[in-house]
Phi, psi and omega in degrees: 000128183265137176254014178289131187279340183206155186275158175306321176301315177294321180288329176295320187284321179297316184294315181295330179291326183264359177081030178250138187275338185194167179301325177295316180298323181296322181266002181304326178296335181288120183309142183302326180293339179263000183263139181287131182259005183226172177291154172293139186272075179243152178288169179296153174304141170264154174280174184295322179294315180298318185294320179298316177291329175295307186293329175289328175292319178291319179294327180293348175282349178281151174239094185273180180292340178279344184261340185228159169284118191258123175244025179285150177211223178071033179106355175227121194229146179267075176273155173288137182244115179298148180305327187296336181301304181289328180293327176281307186295339183276355179296143189301328186290341177268314187297324180276357183229037188291335179221061187294127180282336178238072184302331181297346176288346184226110177295329183294321180286319179296322174298320181296315180298317182294325180288329177298312185294322183295319183292326184287322174302321180287325178293316187274335191073015177272165185283316189221148175225149175271184191278011175115160169231194193276324180190177182302317185293312177293336176294315180300310181306313184293327180288327177291312177303324178298312181299321174308311179294323182291313182281327183063029177248136189231025182277300184207152169248120176271132178227130168297133184298340182275004168290144182314130180301329184281328179292321178290329178292314173303315178296319185293325177294316175296325181272359195307316184261011185256167184294312189301144175269141173262119185251124178262124175270123189298150174229066189298331180262012177092002176208168179269118179286126178308325178292328173295321174302313179305321183285331187269337189278151180210182185293342181258014178280121181282311186204164173241136176241127175226165176243137185210111354300150187269185186299335182272350185100346188282156176270140179269156171281069193295323182292315182290327175294318180298313181296320182295317179295315181294327176305323182267006176083006179269152180277152183247118178251128175235135175260115186250167170258115183309318178303321186300337180293351171290341178233323182279165177295149177281149176312322179298332185275344173243035167061035171293142181269321173229129179243129180230164185199153161275119189263015179305328188288352185263072171081009181254129177293165180294314168058036177056025172111011175150170007283148185242201182216132179261129180251135175215124178227155184205180177284153184301329181292347180261003188307316180281000169263000186291143170278162175082211188251153172228122180262142176235160179254135181210198172231154181271189184292348178256010174087004180273149176300137175209174183231146183225159174276094185299313185219143175208106187266027176285147181297335179287350181255333183231172173306136189303320181292341177262355182289147182252346185191157170262008170303122192256349181208203173215165179276074185305308183293322177288324171297318173306312183296320174298323176299307183295324175301310189289318180295324179293319184283313190070175179304318183287325173297316173306313185294321181294317177303312184295320184294319182295317179301310186291316180303313183291321182299315177296323175296319180295313180298324177296311182297313186292324176296342177282346177284122184308135176086009179235131178209161174294130183284328178237143182262068179225153169303146175219165185264274181234001179241149180212141177261124181243138178260135187231153175278341182287164171284123192297315181301322181287325177300313182291325179291319178301316182297319179301316182293336182261016170096016181233128165278096192277006176131185174244152181277107189292338184291347178301332187241336186236106184301325180280359183237042181288345180258022182242152183230134173253126177244148172245132180239112182263180180293341182291332187286139183260167171300318182299319181296321180290321178295322178294325178293321177299317180300309178302318179301311176299314181300318177303319180290328177289318179299318182293319177304310182295324178297322183296316183296317185295317180302317183289321180294319174299320180295325183289323180288329184263351179289311184293333184311306175306320180296318181293321176299314183296321174296320174297318180298317181299321183296000000 
């Protein structure tokens, strides 16, 4: 199989067109000192069979959620995906138009996005939702840019420390060359204290961003936080877990102004980190400040129901000074999967999924807390994620668990220097009692192994310690 992009005849035609006699003439302006004088160090070409085998071998080195028992979280979760999701989303008419740049050309795509928007509004209790964004991190950043446009305040953005660290990094990147300061509010006890917010907020605060449940798994005091933000004229932005809304209050019920989320948990696989789905919904009065696309329903000249691209606030489509975002499309395929997932589960199915998650998460926390040296890091209510403090070295613990068939959680110390001894676990409806009990046994075995290693190290130190002293005494004699 040849990977050559053009033939010698095509190369000659192009060179003749630009007035160059050869490839050498084409690159003659490049200084001799900058030109490579040897062949590229690449291995010999492989046949299609050999290349397929090589790639399969590389892929086989991965340990996915299908190969191990998965307790990973932090924005990517191993939820059950009903077969109907891929059966519908995998149809060619959807798959080939997964991110259409001219959505108005396809009534099917527009209808799917309209249904998605409707379901997100019903899920969140908000007035309007767009046709999706790229992921949870970009959704937070776009919501903040939207808040700046709405409030016309450019002093500071308040963000709880308990918001996903990578979402906060994305936000910092978006605002790097803009006027507002991003102020991170501490969450020493695993949540944002409303009193800390009241001390930090002022008349130049554009918005407050919190995550509920937050990165540590803890529930925030969202009603008090929303009230404190609204009292000072700042917008309240909440990043929520869509599955949690089967049990918890919807953002619209506690006066959120903008609600955003990572939608991976709604029928999309973990896929090693993407592609994912950004969700954004808001109050109706902010509709014209929304980023991305908004699909509407109307009737055509024959009176038949149809769908149109009602609004698209990208600068390529409207006057630049009125543009709200450079989001050029939407995650159509992922949004379609979320639509089918929510329709398949329905309100009762979502509630049952949420209940299973929280019951199993609390059972896992109880079992793991019985292991000596392991305890809950925060004394707060939690949904499906929990942060545990351990006496063991976290990287060694997680490696041990992986070698024993468990993706045992994530290392919180990667982002929080004060939490180097903490592990965050997520427990979804897929996890069984046997799997949770197995994780607890492996956790305990690691503790015993670490304890044995420590005893051996101390014994070795005692054996090797006196020797230099005896040698010194002999030398003096």
